[in-house]
C-alpha positions as a Python dict, from the first residue, in 0.01 Angstrom:
ca = {
    (1, 'X'): (0, 0, 0),
    (2, 'X'): (36, 53, 372),
    (3, 'X'): (362, 40, 559),
    (4, 'X'): (409, -277, 759),
    (5, 'X'): (431, -256, 1135),
    (6, 'X'): (765, -286, 1313),
    (7, 'X'): (647, -628, 1441),
    (8, 'X'): (591, -761, 1091),
    (9, 'X'): (917, -614, 955),
    (10, 'X'): (1116, -770, 1242),
    (11, 'X'): (941, -1102, 1191),
    (12, 'X'): (1023, -1099, 818),
    (13, 'X'): (1387, -1009, 896),
    (14, 'X'): (1415, -1312, 1127),
    (15, 'X'): (1254, -1542, 872),
    (16, 'X'): (1486, -1422, 597),
    (17, 'X'): (1794, -1458, 818),
    (18, 'X'): (1700, -1816, 913),
    (19, 'X'): (1640, -1899, 543),
    (20, 'X'): (1977, -1754, 446),
    (21, 'X'): (2169, -1944, 717),
    (22, 'X'): (1950, -2259, 699),
    (23, 'X'): (2236, -2484, 586),
    (24, 'X'): (2434, -2398, 897),
    (25, 'X'): (2140, -2412, 1134),
    (26, 'X'): (1991, -2747, 1029),
    (27, 'X'): (2030, -3007, 1304),
    (28, 'X'): (2154, -2754, 1555),
    (29, 'X'): (1986, -2572, 1840),
    (30, 'X'): (1997, -2199, 1807),
    (31, 'X'): (1850, -1901, 1979),
    (32, 'X'): (1710, -1592, 1809),
    (33, 'X'): (1767, -1277, 2009),
    (34, 'X'): (1557, -966, 1940),
    (35, 'X'): (1478, -645, 2121),
    (36, 'X'): (1127, -649, 1981),
    (37, 'X'): (920, -734, 2291),
    (38, 'X'): (624, -878, 2102),
    (39, 'X'): (849, -1119, 1911),
    (40, 'X'): (1023, -1236, 2228),
    (41, 'X'): (695, -1398, 2332),
    (42, 'X'): (603, -1525, 1987),
    (43, 'X'): (547, -1886, 2093),
    (44, 'X'): (296, -1789, 2364),
    (45, 'X'): (88, -1554, 2144),
    (46, 'X'): (-231, -1616, 1961),
    (47, 'X'): (-146, -1557, 1591),
    (48, 'X'): (-437, -1396, 1410),
    (49, 'X'): (-312, -1290, 1073),
    (50, 'X'): (-206, -1529, 791),
    (51, 'X'): (143, -1369, 789),
    (52, 'X'): (191, -1444, 1157),
    (53, 'X'): (74, -1804, 1117),
    (54, 'X'): (332, -1893, 850),
}
């Protein structure tokens, strides 16, 4: 099993945080702040792997 890249680990951390706080976030605008440069531009990227496309 290979170690996941920092990009993937940060992405999973954000997903898990949003899932955990979902009940408080539903119906509200919120901003996710990260220092991971590649994730800061997530909406403008081409997503190639199935994990990124989820």
